[in-house]
C-alpha positions as CSV (number, residue, x, y, z in Angstrom):
1,M,99.8,164.4,154.5
2,A,101.4,162.0,152.1
3,F,103.0,158.6,152.4
4,V,105.3,158.1,149.4
5,V,106.7,154.7,148.5
6,K,109.6,154.4,146.1
7,I,109.2,152.0,143.2
8,S,112.5,150.8,141.7
9,S,114.5,147.8,140.5
10,G,113.0,144.7,138.8
11,L,109.4,143.4,138.5
12,G,109.5,141.4,141.8
13,N,110.7,144.3,143.8
14,Q,108.2,146.7,142.1
15,M,105.4,144.3,143.1
16,S,106.6,144.2,146.8
17,Q,106.9,148.0,146.9
18,Y,103.4,148.4,145.4
19,A,102.0,145.8,147.9
20,F,103.6,147.7,150.8
21,G,101.9,150.9,149.7
22,Q,98.6,149.0,149.7
23,L,99.4,147.7,153.2
24,L,99.9,151.3,154.3
25,K,96.5,152.2,152.8
26,H,95.0,149.3,154.8
27,L,96.6,150.3,158.0
28,Y,96.1,154.1,157.7
29,P,92.9,154.6,155.6
30,E,93.1,158.4,156.3
31,A,96.5,158.8,154.8
32,E,97.2,159.7,151.1
33,V,99.5,157.0,149.7
34,R,101.5,157.9,146.6
35,Y,104.3,156.2,144.6
36,H,107.6,157.6,143.4
37,I,108.4,155.7,140.2
38,A,112.2,155.8,140.1
39,C,113.1,153.0,137.7
40,E,116.1,154.7,136.1
41,G,117.6,153.6,132.8
42,K,117.0,150.1,131.7
43,I,117.7,148.1,134.8
44,H,115.9,144.9,134.1
45,N,113.0,146.1,132.0
46,G,112.4,149.4,133.7
47,Y,109.0,150.3,135.2
48,E,106.6,147.4,134.4
49,L,103.7,147.4,136.8
50,S,101.1,149.4,134.7
51,R,102.0,147.5,131.5
52,I,101.7,144.1,133.0
53,F,98.8,144.5,135.5
54,P,96.0,146.6,134.0
55,N,94.0,146.4,137.3
56,I,96.4,148.2,139.4
57,E,96.0,151.8,140.5
58,I,99.2,153.9,140.6
59,Q,98.7,157.2,142.4
60,E,102.0,158.7,141.3
61,A,103.5,161.4,143.5
62,S,103.7,164.8,141.8
63,A,106.8,166.9,141.6
64,K,105.3,169.2,144.3
65,E,104.7,166.2,146.6
66,L,108.2,164.9,146.2
67,R,109.9,168.3,146.7
68,P,109.6,168.3,150.6
69,F,111.6,165.0,150.6
70,G,114.5,166.7,148.8
71,I,113.6,165.1,145.5
72,I,113.7,167.4,142.5
73,V,112.6,165.4,139.5
74,G,115.1,165.5,136.7
75,W,117.8,167.5,138.6
76,R,120.0,165.3,140.8
77,R,122.5,168.0,141.9
78,L,119.6,170.1,143.3
79,T,118.1,167.0,144.9
80,K,121.3,166.6,147.0
81,I,121.3,170.2,148.0
82,C,117.6,170.1,149.1
83,K,118.4,167.0,151.2
84,L,120.8,169.0,153.2
85,F,118.3,171.7,154.0
86,R,115.0,169.7,154.3
87,Q,112.8,170.4,157.4
88,R,113.6,167.4,159.5
89,A,110.6,168.0,161.9
90,Y,108.3,167.8,158.9
91,I,109.8,165.0,156.9
92,R,110.3,161.4,157.8
93,Q,112.5,159.2,155.5
94,V,112.0,155.5,156.3
95,Y,114.7,153.3,155.0
96,E,113.8,149.6,155.5
97,T,115.6,147.7,158.2
98,R,114.9,144.3,156.7
99,Y,115.3,141.6,159.3
100,P,113.3,141.7,161.4
101,V,110.5,143.9,160.1
102,D,110.7,147.6,160.8
103,E,108.4,148.2,163.8
104,R,108.1,151.9,162.9
105,V,105.6,150.9,160.2
106,W,103.0,150.1,162.8
107,K,103.4,153.5,164.6
108,L,103.3,156.1,161.9
109,D,101.9,159.6,162.6
110,I,99.4,160.4,159.8
111,K,100.0,164.1,160.4
112,Q,103.5,163.7,159.0
113,N,104.9,163.1,155.5
114,Y,106.9,159.9,155.0
115,Y,109.1,158.6,152.2
116,F,109.6,154.8,152.2
117,Q,112.6,153.3,150.5
118,G,113.2,149.6,150.6
119,T,111.9,146.3,149.1
120,W,109.5,145.3,151.9
121,H,109.3,141.6,151.0
122,N,109.0,140.3,154.5
123,Y,105.8,142.0,155.6
124,D,102.6,140.2,156.3
125,Y,100.3,140.8,153.4
126,S,97.7,138.1,154.4
127,E,95.0,140.6,155.3
128,I,95.1,142.2,151.9
129,L,96.1,139.2,149.8
130,P,92.7,138.8,148.1
131,R,93.0,142.4,147.0
132,L,96.5,141.9,145.8
133,R,95.5,138.9,143.8
134,Q,92.9,141.0,142.1
135,L,95.3,143.8,141.4
136,F,98.1,141.5,140.2
137,R,96.2,139.9,137.4
138,F,98.5,139.5,134.5
139,D,97.7,140.9,131.1
140,T,98.0,137.8,128.9
141,S,96.0,139.1,125.9
142,A,97.8,139.9,122.6
143,S,96.5,142.8,120.6
144,T,96.8,143.2,116.9
145,E,99.0,146.3,117.5
146,Q,101.7,144.3,119.1
147,S,104.7,142.8,117.3
148,S,104.4,139.3,115.9
149,S,107.1,138.0,118.3
150,I,105.0,139.2,121.3
151,Q,101.8,137.8,119.8
152,S,103.5,134.4,119.3
153,A,104.8,134.5,122.9
154,Y,101.2,134.9,124.2
155,I,100.0,132.0,122.0
156,E,102.8,129.8,123.4
157,S,102.1,131.0,126.9
158,S,98.4,129.8,126.4
159,S,99.7,126.4,125.3
160,Y,101.8,126.1,128.5
161,S,99.0,127.2,130.7
162,Q,96.7,124.4,129.3
163,K,99.4,121.9,130.2
164,I,99.9,123.4,133.6
165,E,96.2,123.2,134.4
166,S,95.9,119.6,133.2
167,T,98.8,118.1,135.2
168,N,100.0,118.0,138.8
169,S,102.2,120.9,137.8
170,V,105.3,122.0,139.8
171,A,107.1,125.2,138.9
172,I,110.9,125.1,139.3
173,H,112.6,128.5,139.2
174,I,116.3,128.8,138.7
175,R,117.8,132.2,138.8
176,R,121.4,132.5,137.7
177,G,122.2,135.2,135.0
178,D,122.5,138.5,136.8
179,F,122.9,136.8,140.2
180,V,126.1,135.0,139.0
181,K,127.5,138.2,137.4
182,M,126.9,140.2,140.6
183,G,128.3,137.5,142.9
184,Y,125.0,136.9,144.7
185,A,124.3,133.6,146.5
186,I,122.4,131.2,144.4
187,C,120.6,127.9,145.0
188,D,123.0,125.0,144.3
189,D,122.3,121.7,142.6
190,Q,121.7,119.9,145.9
191,Y,118.9,122.3,146.8
192,Y,116.9,121.4,143.6
193,K,117.6,117.7,143.9
194,R,116.3,117.6,147.5
195,A,113.3,119.7,146.6
196,I,112.4,117.3,143.8
197,E,112.7,114.4,146.3
198,M,110.3,116.1,148.6
199,I,107.8,116.7,145.8
200,E,108.0,113.1,144.6
201,A,107.2,111.9,148.2
202,R,104.2,114.2,148.5
203,V,102.6,114.7,145.0
204,A,101.2,112.0,142.8
205,N,102.5,112.1,139.2
206,P,104.1,115.5,139.4
207,F,105.1,117.2,136.1
208,Y,107.8,119.8,136.3
209,F,107.8,123.1,134.4
210,I,111.3,124.6,134.6
211,F,111.8,128.4,134.3
212,S,115.3,129.8,134.1
213,D,117.5,132.5,132.7
214,D,120.1,129.8,132.0
215,T,118.3,127.0,130.1
216,E,121.6,125.2,129.3
217,Y,122.3,124.9,133.0
218,A,118.7,123.7,133.7
219,S,118.9,121.1,130.9
220,R,122.1,119.6,132.3
221,L,120.8,119.7,135.9
222,F,117.6,117.9,135.1
223,S,118.8,115.7,132.2
224,T,117.7,112.5,134.0
225,L,114.2,113.9,134.8
226,D,111.6,112.6,132.3
227,N,108.5,114.3,133.5
228,K,109.5,117.9,132.7
229,E,109.4,120.7,130.3
230,I,111.8,123.6,130.1
231,V,109.8,126.8,129.3
232,T,111.6,128.9,126.8
233,G,111.0,132.1,124.8
234,N,109.9,134.5,127.6
235,T,112.8,137.0,127.6
236,G,113.1,140.8,127.7
237,E,109.7,142.5,127.9
238,K,108.1,139.0,127.8
239,S,109.9,137.8,130.9
240,Y,106.8,138.4,133.1
241,L,105.0,135.6,131.3
242,D,107.3,133.2,133.2
243,M,106.0,134.7,136.4
244,Y,102.4,134.3,135.2
245,L,102.9,130.7,134.3
246,M,104.6,129.9,137.6
247,S,101.7,131.4,139.5
248,L,99.4,128.9,137.7
249,C,101.3,125.8,138.8
250,K,99.9,123.8,141.6
251,H,103.2,123.7,143.5
252,N,106.4,125.8,143.5
253,I,110.1,125.2,144.0
254,M,111.5,128.7,144.5
255,A,114.9,130.3,143.9
256,N,116.1,133.0,146.3
257,S,114.4,135.6,144.1
258,T,111.4,137.9,144.2
259,F,110.6,136.5,140.8
260,S,109.9,133.3,142.6
261,Y,108.3,134.9,145.7
262,W,105.4,136.5,143.9
263,P,104.2,133.5,141.9
264,A,104.2,131.4,145.1
265,L,102.3,134.1,146.9
266,L,99.7,134.4,144.0
267,N,99.3,130.6,143.7
268,K,95.7,129.9,144.6
269,N,96.0,126.2,145.1
270,E,94.7,125.5,148.6
271,D,96.9,122.4,148.9
272,K,100.0,123.9,147.4
273,I,103.5,122.9,148.5
274,I,106.1,125.6,148.4
275,I,109.7,124.8,148.8
276,R,112.1,127.7,149.4
277,P,115.7,128.0,150.3
278,K,116.8,128.8,153.8
279,M,119.1,131.4,152.4
280,Q,116.0,133.6,151.8
281,T,115.9,135.0,155.3
282,P,112.7,137.0,155.8
283,D,111.3,136.3,159.2
284,R,107.7,136.9,158.2
285,E,105.9,136.2,155.0
286,A,102.2,136.1,154.1
287,W,102.2,132.5,153.0
288,E,104.7,131.3,155.6
289,A,102.3,129.4,157.8
290,K,100.9,127.0,155.3
291,G,102.5,124.8,152.7
292,V,106.0,126.2,153.0
293,I,109.1,123.9,153.4
294,K,112.5,125.5,153.9
295,I,115.5,123.5,152.9
């Protein structure tokens, strides 16, 4: 029988969904775990996992495996019809109930087929975190076949990584862009000012690397901060290089975004300090117990 996890939305969500599939494999080693890649159109940058992380293994669900769930690849109208007539005793569709975690996940029947749809950010990945860190290794090598702009982005990324490794680096992530357009809650100026005060009280000679989709806003907000560098140039298909660089920093000041969540989770610094906003409400996170401050 198959457990199928839907992969959709942007890179941070795709990583959480993939990690959830790996957690299912860990909890139910006898089950077949597959992924339904459903990144339609050009939302964000489309499906990115295989391009960015060469170590991951995507066992994609076949059309035949998706059919029992009422999903007919490439034919939406028929998909809706099939949903009306699916065999409810045979199929289980699990839609995430986010806060608290969905307790059904711990009590699955491996004799059944399940289709999982959600983001799954607030599950405890601590037991499989070493494996996830191996799988989520960024591809930061530029080949001669790639465009000159992408090659130059890799070179610049290498320059940033050297600075990050040679300083008491603190990543600051500011997400505005699409969040502002869609009316989502965003971290305000006071959040970042308080976060910096906390870092200054705890870290000797911190140097801030600022990552944002609104560099003009970031420049104004941190205009009086001397020990900083605003990272630029990583947009479009190169956006993931910002996530890679944030994961290298010794400490993290997060936004309420999965694009902040995963660099903090992948940060290997044993003495890391992670500051995250209270508005990010998951009750349970793999790195919650150590080094995390909520403000």
